N, C-alpha and C positions, 0 to 999 in steps of 0.2 A: 502495500499499498502506499511505502514512503519513497519507492521509485519512482512512480508517474510524478509526483507533484516537485519533486528533485529535478526530472528531466525537463519537463513543463517550465522551470523556471531559470534551468541551464540555458534554454533553449532560448526563450524569450531575452536573455542577457545575450547573448550571442547574436541575434538578429537586430537589436539594438545598436551594438557594438559596429556590426557589418556595414550599418547604415550610415552611421556616424564617418567611419573611415571612408565610405564610398564617397559621402557629400566632400567631404577635405580633399578628396582624389578627384573629385569633379572641378572645384576651386583651384587646383594645384594646375590642372591642365589647361584650364580655361586661363590662368595667370601668364601659361607659354605664351598666348598669342596677343597677350594684351599692348596696345599702343598708345601712351601718354595723349593727351589733346592739348595741342598747343592753344594757349591763351593769351590774350593781348588787352588789358583794358590799359587806357591811357590817363586815368585818372590816379590821383596822387591824395589817397585818404588819410586820416591822421593814424596813427599807429601806436597802441599802447601794449608795450611787450612784459608781462608779470614773470617775476622769476620768485616762485617761492622757495627759502632756503632757510634749512635749518642744518647747523655744524656743517657748513660747505666752506668753510674758511680756505681749504686747500684748490677751490675751483672757483669762488664766485669774483675774483679779480678777473680772471682771466675771461669770464665770460660777459663781464663789462666792460672789461676792455673791447672786447669784438664789437657788441653793442654798442659802444660811444662813437666809433670809427666807422658807422655803414656809412654808404654812397647816397642813402635816402634824402632828403631834405631836412636840413636839421631842425626846420621848425615845424616837420609833419610827424614827428614820432617822440615818444617818452618809454622809458624804463622804469618799471616800479621795483623793487625787490621788497618782499614781504617776508621778513625777519621773523622768525617761530620759534621763540625763546633757546635760541641757540647757546651753548656753553663753551664755544670759543670764540675765536678771533671775527665770525662773521659778519656781525653788527661794526664794528670797529672799519673793517677792510671796505665794507658798502658804504659807510659814512664816508670815508678820504674820498670814495669816486663820484659819492654826491657833490663834494666840496670840488671835485675839479669840473665836473660837468652841470652844474644846478639846473640849467636850462633844458637836460634831457633825462637826469637819472634823480629818482626819489625814492624815499627808503618808508618804511613804516614797520615798527616793530610790536612784538609780544613778549612780555616778561616772559609769560609759561607758554609752551606748547600748547596749541589748540588743532594742530592738523593741517595738513596740507590744503585741502577743502575750504575748511576756515580762511586758510590764510591768503587763497588765492580770493576770495570776496572781499577780503579787508582790503585786498591791492585795488579791484573791480571798482572798490566803494569810489576810490580818490582818484583813479583814472578819467581820461577825459576822450579817449580815442574813439572813432569809430568802426574801426576793428581793434580786435582784441585777441593778442596772441599770448602764449604760454611756452614756455624753456623752461628745461631742467639746469641747474647749477652748474652741472659738470658736462655740459652741452660746451658745442663748438660751431661756430657758424663763420660764413664766410662775410665778406663787408659789402654782397650784392644781395643777402638773405632778402630784405625788407623791400627792395626793390623788384624782387620777384613774387613775394607776397602782393606786393600790391598790384602787377600784374594779373594775377590769378584772379583778383575778385572784379571778374567782369558783371554786369548787369544779371541780377538772378542768382547768383552765386551766393551762400549764405557763409558757408564754413568748410575751411580746407584743412586738410590732415597732408603734412608732410611726409617725406621720408626718412629715415634715420639708419646709421651704422654705427657700426662699433669701433671704437678705436684704441680699445686694449685687447683686443681680439686674443694677439699673442701672448699674454699675460701667465697664461698656465692651460692645462687641459679644460677646466671648469670656464675659463673664461671664452675658451675655442667654441665649444660644444653650444654654449648659451647666442655667441655671436651666429652659429650657424642657425639655430632656430629661429633668430633674430631675422635673420635673410629668411627663412621660408618663408614668414609670417609677411614679409614686405615683399616680396620679390613676385610671391605665390598666392597665398590667403588674399592679401589685398587688392592686388592686381586681377585676381580671377573674379573679386567680389565688385571689381571696378568694372570690368569687359563683360560682367551679366549685368551691370545694374542693380547690384542687390545692394545688401544694407552697409553702410564705410562706418565703422567707428572711430571714436575719438580716440586716439592713444595716448593723450595727454601732451606731452611732451611735441613741440613742433607743429600744435595746432591753433587755428586763426578762426575765429566767431565774429560776425558783425555784431556790434554791440546790441542793438534791438532784438536781434534773435535771442543772445545768451540773457539779457533781462527777462525776454519772454518766456524763457526756459527754465528762469529760476537761480540761473547761475549755477554754482559748484554745490553740490550737496554735501553738507559737511557729516553726515548719517553714511555716507557710502562709502566701501571700500574700495571701490573701483569709480572714482567720481567722475573720470572719464567717460567711461563707458554708460555709466548710468547718465551723464550728460547728454551723449548723441542720442539715447531712449528718449527722453525727455523734448528732445529738439524735434526727431523723427514723429512722435506724438502729436506733436502742434504743426504739422505738416514740412519740416526743415530736415535736411538732411548737409552730410558732410561731404564733399567732394574730395578726391584723392587726386593730388598733387606731387607726384615723384620728382620733379623739376626743382620743388625745393627742399633742400637739404641740409641736415647737421650730421654733426658726430655726436656722440656719447658713450658714456661708460656702462659695463655690464657686470655684473656681480663675479667675485672669483674666489667667494670661500665660500663653503657649502652651507654654513650658518646663514650668508646671508643671501643664500639661494632659498631655504628653505622658509626665511621670515617674508622675501619680498615676493614669491610662489604662491605662500600659502595665503597673502594679503591679496593677492591678482586671482588666486582662484575663488577664496571666498568669497570676494566680490561679484563676479560672475555667476557664481552660485544665489547670490543675496540678488541679484538682478533677476535673475532666473527666477525666481519666487517671487520679486516683485510684479514683474510684468508675464506672467502666464499667461494674461489675457490679450498679448499682441497677436496672437490669431484670432481672434475676433476682427481685426480687419485683414481677412484673409487674403493676400499679394504675397507675391514672393518676396519684397524687402521684407514683412513682419515674419515670414517662414525662416527665413535666411539671418534674422534677428535675435530668433530664439534656439535654431542652431549655434548661431554662435556662443550664445550664451551656454549652452548646454556642450561647447567644446572640452572644457576640464571631464565632463562625465567619460568621455574615453578611456583615460586613465584610472578612474572609478570603477567601470565595467572590466576591463583588462584585467586589475587586480581580483576583482570577484570571481568572474572566471577561471584567474588561475586559482584561486582557493577552493572554488566549487570542484575545480578537477581534480586537485590533491585531495580533499576531502573524501571525494567519489573513489579515487584508488586505494587509498588507504583504509575506506571501509567497506570496499570489496564490491561496490556498488558499479556493473557491469552494464551499461545499459548501449544498444547499439546506437542512441542519439548521442550521447557524451561523445563514445568513440567516434563516432563521421563526423560530427561537426565542429570539434575542436581544432583539426587541421586547417579548416577552411578560416577559422577565427584568425588562427595565429599568421596562418598565409595573409589575411589580407592587411594587417597589422605590420610584417615584414616588408610588402611589397611598398606601400603608401611612405613607411619609416625609411628605406632603401632609397627607391627614387627622388623622394623629396630631398634626401640630404643627401645623394651623390650630384644632385643638380645644383644644390647652395655649394658644395664641394667645387664643382666644376666653372660655377661664374665667379669662385675667390679663388682661381686658379690653384689649388691645393692638387701638391703633388702627392702621390701615394696614400690617395685618399680612404682608400679600404683597410687600410690598418686603424683607423678610426673606430670601425664599425662595431667591434667591443662595444668601445668605449660609450658608444652612441646607444648599446642596449640598455646599459646599467643608467645611462642619462634617464633614459627613457623609464625605467622603475622605478627612477630616484623620482619624479615627478610625477609620476602615478601615485606612490604615497602619498606626495605634499597633496596631490588633487584630494587623495581619500580622506585626508587629514581634513582640512578644508571644509568637505562634504558632511564630515561629522558634526564638525563645530558648529555650520550654518543650520543645519537639522537640530540639534540639541540647542541650539539657541546661546551657545559659548561666546565671549567676544573675542575679537580677534583686532588686536591692536595695530593701531594706523600709527608707523614709527618708520623713519628714515632707513633706507638701506645702507647699512656700509657696502661699498663697491671695493 
């Protein structure tokens, strides 16, 4: 009597996991044929660039130097640092840059940390830009960034998401693997969504939104773990959407320590699950973008399902549950995960010009397993309503 419900559960999990893999495979192959749309607006809107910073003393000076020397007209942009209860020299360094460029750099501070979403809203309150941009403090940009942003805001464009790349890829094995995952996300997942005209999420860093749209959407939700994705969902529900603009670029840092990887991904995956449960009604607006939005939010479930399938398979093996369904379906699931992992990773490696890429395959499987464990922990925490702290990630 126990075998049938066990096999049924196992089969359902395998079907869901395979559908998620197949969907991401569709996005991957669609992204291969993506061609960026050339945009050319002649307007010069006032742009406010917001930089939320907590304990970013090592990086804040560099990004402020790059933003203070933009080739965009000096009277048409401002940079606002929202310092969030730092315990290092972040506030002092930012203050020095304000003294050097009082006409274009501002500083707003908080004695205690209130989290990135609240810090961004605090900066938004004192900004005056028609276009509101967001950059991470550890980013690196070229002098033509704001000129490229202005050119992309043609009439009818409400928000744009640029393309970031990792600048510390070769720091160690973990940073190399996270950079390849980053490339797969940017070059294939986002490009696939843009190619198929699906839901483009805000990635936080290097995103720019019209002020009117941002304010109508309520700004950044201070209670959201993934405030960037939550913002893009709120915008979409009000009839607005992000455009993907790979010609707008920056470089950023990725994590290089396992502890940092765990904390960062726990918040990311927890944020996706949080928004998934919040917006389970997206499908009421039954359309391709709504379906894609739900699939995006459900993406971390692939790791949860992978672990569940593995666990149930081991239980079946050691408990002597020998069913035809389990034996026959397991290889197909493993094959689906393997094909998607290998094809997408090899493509990213080839784009990066990585030699002897096959040597990274064992590490890639370990990386996938590690991410699955974190997604499983995040899923349990959100289900049990246990708090996931919003904290700065050490790179």
